[in-house]
C-alpha positions as CSV (number, residue, x, y, z in Angstrom):
1,M,0.0,-0.1,0.2
2,S,1.4,3.4,-0.8
3,I,1.3,6.8,0.7
4,I,1.4,10.3,-0.2
5,K,5.1,11.4,0.5
6,Q,6.4,14.4,2.6
7,S,8.5,15.2,-0.6
8,T,5.0,16.2,-2.6
9,L,3.6,18.1,0.0
10,D,6.9,20.1,0.1
11,F,7.2,20.4,-4.1
12,L,3.5,21.6,-3.9
13,E,4.3,24.0,-1.1
14,A,7.7,25.3,-3.2
15,I,5.9,25.6,-5.9
16,R,3.4,27.7,-4.7
17,D,6.3,30.1,-3.8
18,N,8.2,29.9,-6.9
19,N,5.4,30.0,-9.4
20,N,7.6,30.3,-12.6
21,R,9.2,28.3,-15.6
22,D,12.7,29.1,-14.9
23,W,11.9,27.6,-11.4
24,F,10.1,24.8,-12.4
25,L,12.4,24.0,-15.3
26,A,15.2,23.7,-13.2
27,N,13.0,21.3,-10.6
28,R,11.9,19.4,-13.0
29,P,13.4,15.7,-11.6
30,A,11.4,16.9,-8.0
31,Y,8.1,17.2,-10.2
32,L,8.4,14.0,-12.0
33,E,8.8,12.1,-9.0
34,A,6.2,14.1,-7.1
35,K,3.6,13.5,-9.8
36,E,4.7,9.6,-9.9
37,N,3.9,9.4,-6.3
38,F,0.7,11.0,-6.8
39,E,-0.5,8.9,-9.6
40,G,0.7,6.1,-8.1
41,F,-1.4,6.8,-5.2
42,V,-4.2,7.3,-7.4
43,Q,-4.0,4.6,-9.3
44,E,-4.3,2.0,-5.9
45,I,-7.4,4.1,-5.1
46,I,-9.0,3.3,-8.2
47,N,-7.9,-0.1,-7.9
48,R,-9.6,-0.3,-4.6
49,L,-12.7,1.4,-5.9
50,I,-13.5,-1.1,-8.1
51,E,-15.0,-3.4,-5.0
52,F,-17.9,-1.5,-4.5
53,E,-17.8,0.5,-8.4
54,P,-17.1,-1.9,-10.8
55,I,-17.6,0.0,-13.5
56,M,-14.4,1.6,-13.0
57,K,-12.5,-1.6,-14.2
58,G,-9.5,-0.5,-16.6
59,L,-9.6,3.0,-15.7
60,E,-6.2,4.0,-15.4
61,A,-4.8,6.9,-13.2
62,K,-3.4,9.2,-15.9
63,S,-7.1,9.8,-17.5
64,C,-8.3,10.8,-14.4
65,V,-5.3,13.0,-13.3
66,Y,-5.1,16.9,-14.3
67,R,-2.5,18.4,-15.9
68,I,-0.4,20.7,-13.1
69,N,-0.9,23.5,-16.0
70,R,-3.0,26.2,-15.4
71,D,-5.1,27.7,-17.5
72,I,-4.6,31.3,-17.7
73,R,-5.8,32.6,-20.8
74,F,-9.0,34.0,-19.0
75,S,-7.7,34.7,-15.7
76,S,-5.5,37.6,-14.0
77,D,-3.4,35.0,-12.5
78,K,-0.8,34.5,-14.3
79,S,0.7,32.1,-12.5
80,P,1.4,29.3,-14.8
81,Y,1.3,26.2,-12.4
82,K,-1.1,24.9,-10.1
83,S,0.1,24.5,-6.6
84,H,-1.7,20.9,-6.5
85,F,-2.1,17.7,-7.9
86,G,-6.5,16.6,-8.7
87,A,-7.8,13.8,-9.7
88,F,-11.3,12.7,-10.8
89,I,-12.2,9.5,-10.3
90,V,-14.9,8.8,-12.9
91,K,-16.7,6.3,-15.7
92,G,-14.1,7.0,-18.7
93,G,-11.6,9.7,-16.7
94,R,-11.9,13.3,-16.4
95,K,-13.4,14.2,-19.5
96,N,-16.7,12.6,-18.3
97,G,-17.0,15.0,-15.5
98,D,-19.5,17.3,-17.1
99,R,-21.7,13.9,-17.8
100,F,-21.5,11.7,-14.3
101,A,-21.1,12.1,-11.1
102,G,-17.2,11.0,-9.7
103,Y,-14.4,11.1,-7.2
104,Y,-12.5,13.9,-6.7
105,F,-9.2,13.6,-4.7
106,H,-7.3,17.0,-4.4
107,V,-3.5,17.1,-2.8
108,E,-2.4,20.9,-1.5
109,P,-0.4,21.6,1.5
110,G,-3.2,22.7,4.3
111,A,-5.9,22.2,1.5
112,S,-6.8,18.8,0.8
113,I,-9.6,17.5,0.1
114,L,-12.1,14.4,-1.2
115,A,-14.9,15.6,-2.4
116,G,-17.5,13.9,-5.5
117,G,-20.7,14.8,-6.9
118,A,-22.1,16.5,-9.8
119,Y,-20.1,19.9,-10.5
120,M,-21.9,22.5,-12.6
121,P,-23.6,19.9,-14.4
122,P,-25.3,20.9,-17.8
123,S,-28.9,22.0,-18.1
124,P,-30.3,18.5,-19.1
125,W,-28.6,16.6,-16.3
126,L,-29.4,19.2,-14.2
127,S,-33.1,19.3,-14.9
128,E,-32.9,15.7,-14.7
129,I,-31.6,15.5,-11.6
130,R,-34.1,17.9,-10.0
131,E,-36.7,15.5,-11.3
132,K,-35.3,12.9,-9.7
133,I,-35.3,14.9,-6.6
134,S,-38.5,15.8,-7.0
135,D,-40.3,12.2,-7.5
136,Y,-38.2,10.3,-5.2
137,P,-37.9,13.0,-2.1
138,D,-37.7,10.1,0.4
139,E,-34.4,8.7,-1.0
140,I,-32.4,11.5,-1.5
141,T,-33.5,12.5,2.1
142,G,-32.3,8.9,3.4
143,I,-28.9,9.9,1.3
144,L,-28.6,12.6,3.0
145,K,-29.1,11.8,6.6
146,A,-27.2,8.6,6.3
147,R,-25.2,7.9,9.4
148,D,-21.5,7.7,7.2
149,F,-22.6,11.1,4.6
150,V,-23.5,13.2,8.0
151,K,-19.8,11.9,9.6
152,Y,-17.7,12.8,6.4
153,F,-19.6,15.5,4.8
154,G,-21.9,17.2,7.1
155,S,-24.1,18.1,4.6
156,L,-24.6,18.8,0.5
157,D,-22.7,21.5,-0.7
158,G,-23.0,23.9,-4.4
159,E,-24.0,27.2,-5.2
160,K,-28.0,27.4,-5.2
161,L,-30.3,29.5,-7.0
162,K,-31.9,32.6,-4.9
163,T,-35.3,31.7,-6.1
164,A,-37.0,28.5,-7.4
165,P,-36.1,26.9,-10.6
166,K,-38.2,27.3,-13.6
167,G,-41.0,24.7,-13.5
168,Y,-41.1,24.4,-9.8
169,P,-43.3,26.4,-7.0
170,T,-41.7,28.0,-4.0
171,T,-43.6,26.2,-2.0
172,H,-42.3,22.8,-3.0
173,P,-41.2,20.7,-0.3
174,Q,-37.9,20.1,-1.7
175,I,-37.3,23.5,-3.0
176,E,-34.1,24.0,-1.2
177,L,-32.7,20.9,-2.7
178,L,-34.0,22.3,-6.2
179,K,-32.6,25.1,-5.9
180,Y,-28.7,23.7,-6.1
181,K,-26.9,24.3,-9.1
182,S,-24.3,21.4,-8.3
183,Y,-24.5,18.9,-6.1
184,L,-21.3,18.7,-4.0
185,V,-19.8,16.7,-0.9
186,I,-16.3,17.8,0.4
187,N,-14.3,16.3,3.5
188,E,-11.4,18.3,4.5
189,V,-7.8,16.4,5.1
190,Q,-5.2,17.8,7.0
191,D,-1.1,17.6,6.1
192,K,-0.2,14.7,8.6
193,M,-3.7,12.4,7.6
194,V,-2.6,12.6,4.0
195,V,1.2,11.9,4.8
196,S,0.1,9.2,7.0
197,K,-0.4,5.4,6.4
198,E,-4.1,5.3,7.2
199,F,-5.2,7.9,4.7
200,Q,-5.9,5.4,2.2
201,D,-7.9,3.6,4.1
202,H,-9.8,7.1,5.0
203,V,-9.9,7.7,1.0
204,I,-11.9,4.8,0.7
205,N,-14.3,5.2,3.2
206,V,-15.2,8.8,2.2
207,F,-15.9,7.7,-1.0
208,K,-18.1,4.4,0.1
209,A,-20.1,7.3,1.8
210,M,-20.3,9.3,-1.2
211,K,-21.5,6.2,-3.2
212,P,-25.5,6.4,-2.9
213,L,-25.3,10.2,-3.8
214,N,-23.1,9.6,-6.7
215,D,-25.5,6.7,-7.8
216,F,-28.5,9.0,-7.3
217,L,-27.5,11.9,-9.5
218,N,-25.7,9.7,-12.3
219,V,-29.5,10.0,-13.7
220,Q,-28.2,9.4,-17.2
């Protein structure tokens, strides 16, 4: 069982303070070592996820891990690199993040998280999610009140509309759930846990607690 190395966190902290191309090129060996460590850990997580998410069989970490380069075309922040490693584990890899709910794995010094659900789903998918919430209120309520869900996430997260979505009255019994534009859950993780031998088991336990929500959101 592999672990996230302290040197990986150290590299990410260093790039936060030295976010420029010259520094990155001079420290490329450290980047490649950190990248290999992260991808290896993600692959082990995928391999264990298959036990309760058999649809992930054959999925490779490289199709889930995001590039460290930032897209700065439309950003006022021109820092060329991210100061974190991220991966979205979902059927078909990260490119399907706008089609299916999945499992997000994010390592960043002082800000590591395990997250998942549906982030800004396109309108057709969002409409289907809202329809399912309206049709099966007891199912979604049961998911959100489950012991492990509350233990790891507390409650649902995500940006919400200020008013009722089109087609639903403000008096709808599930109106607060219907207002969500994203249906997310987040588990914050301290650095000492990230580099511990217990972290891999923690990731799996969190993702198991997340699965019922993902199953509910994957209405397509």
